[in-house]
N, C-alpha and C positions, 0 to 999 in steps of 0.2 A: 504494500500500500504506500502511496506517495505521502511524504511528510511535507515536502516543499514543492509545490507545483510550479513555482517560478523557475526553479533550476532542475526539476525532475529528480529530486533526491528521495530515496525510499527509506522505509524503516530499517531495512537490512543494511543500507549504506551508513546510516547514522550509528547503528549497532556496531558495524565494523570499525568506524572511526573511534567510537568509544573504547572498543577493545584495543585499538592502537594507541590509546592514551588520552584522547580528547575527553575531558571531564566536565566541560561547561558548554553552554550554547555558543559562546564566543569562540571556543576552540573548535567546535564543530563547524562554525561559519568559516574559520580560517582554513579548515581542511577541505570544505566542499561548497562554500558560498551559501549554504542553506541558512535562511534567516536574515540575509543581507539586503534583500530587495524590499518586499512589502512588509516583512516582519510578522506576518500572520502565522507562521509555523513555529515561532520561538517557544511558545508555551507547550506545544506538542513535543518539541525537542527536549524541553525541560522535563516533561513527564516521562519520556523515553529514557532519559539519563537517570532519573530518579535520585534516590539517595544511596545507590549501590556503591560498592567498593570502587575506588579510583586508584589506579596504580601510582599516580603521582602523589596523592594524599597519603597513601600508605608509605611511600618512600620518605616523604617529608616527616611523617610521624616517627619514623625510625631514626632520623638524624638527631644528633645531640643539639641542644639549643645553642644558638649563636649569640655571643655576647658582643655588643657594640659599644665601643667607648668613644666619646667625643674628645677631640683634641683641638685646642685653639692655637694652631700653628700660625695662623694669620688672622688678625681681627677682621670682622666683617666691615665692608665699606659703609659709611654713614651717608644718609640722604641729605642733600642740601636743604637748609631751612627755607621754608616758603615765605 
């Protein structure tokens, strides 16, 4: 069944892109353009993606947390007074 009639994208194609790592409608759009024309299929794509396992989310969850420290090597430029 077609999900995106603008570009002729089927449920099977969306499922394949999801298996290949596309976890969001935006990533699906990058892979096959579905959802980038009229936008009418975006909710259907969201429903197909659901809340299932996402390979990227699982990889991110397994990584140790990243600590970011700010350094003031150079002061920020000041705006001229108005």
